[in-house]
N, C-alpha and C positions, 0 to 999 in steps of 0.2 A: 520573448517570445511568447506567443498570444496559444490557448489553445482551441481551439474553433467548433468545437461540439457542443451541438444542444443541450438542456440539462438532462433532455429523454434521453440521449448516450450517456452522458454523465450516470445519469440514476442507473441505468440498465446494466452498464457495467458496474457500477457500487452494488446492485445488488446481486451478480452472479460471483459477481467474488467473495461477497461474503457470504452466502450460498451454497457455493462449491467448492472455495478454494479456501476453506478458514488455516486448514495445516502450513498453506503456500504463504498467505499472508503473515505469519509466526512465523516462520522461517524467513523469508524477505527480511522484516522487522528487526528478526533476530541477525542476521548476518551482515545490517549495514546499524549496529551501533547500538543497539539494544539486546546484550544477549541475553538479559534476566528477565525478560520480560514473560508473561502468562500469556497471555491475549492481545492479540491485532485484527481492530475491527476498520474496515478500509470505509470511509467519513465520505471521503470524494478526492477529484482525482486534478488538477490544475496543472497551467502549464509548465511552472516548477516542479513538478511530481507529486505520489502520491498521501493524502495527507492519510493517517492513522490514528484511532486512538489508540491505545498502548496502555496495559496495564499491568503494574509491575509490584511485585511486593517490597515494602520499604520498609521490613520487621513484621510484628503482626497489622500494620494496615495495609490495606490498597491499595495506590495510588495509581490515577489515569491522566494520562498526558498529551498531547496532540502532536504526534512525530510525521516528519516532512521526511519521505525516500526520497531523492533527486531521481528520475528517469538518465534511465544509463545513454541515451540518445534521443536526436530529435522526436519532436512526436505529431505527425503530418496529417494520419490516416487513423482512422479506424482500426486497423490493420497492425499497424506499428505499436500500440499500447497493448497487444499483447507479446509480440515482440518482447517490446522492452522490460512485461513482468517476467516472461521468460530469463532475461538475461539478468534479472533483479534475484533471481535465484542461487542460491549456493549451492556452492558445487561439491561432490565428495561425501 
């Protein structure tokens, strides 16, 4: 599957998520395999999912690693991105 969006659209999604949804991003990353994440910054979106730079504490050292959270559904239209992000949010 290819993500058929221009760089402007991807940049706008990334800026919006980082500017308005930092807590949601951290919740998504924690729910999808990184429960000890201290921060999560969206770097890009692609055909496979959302790519975050995730920072975790390892002892006294903070380590940043790129983490891919796969899309939970096919992404064909821009509106699908919002639906997919909502689906990735932890319940409860």
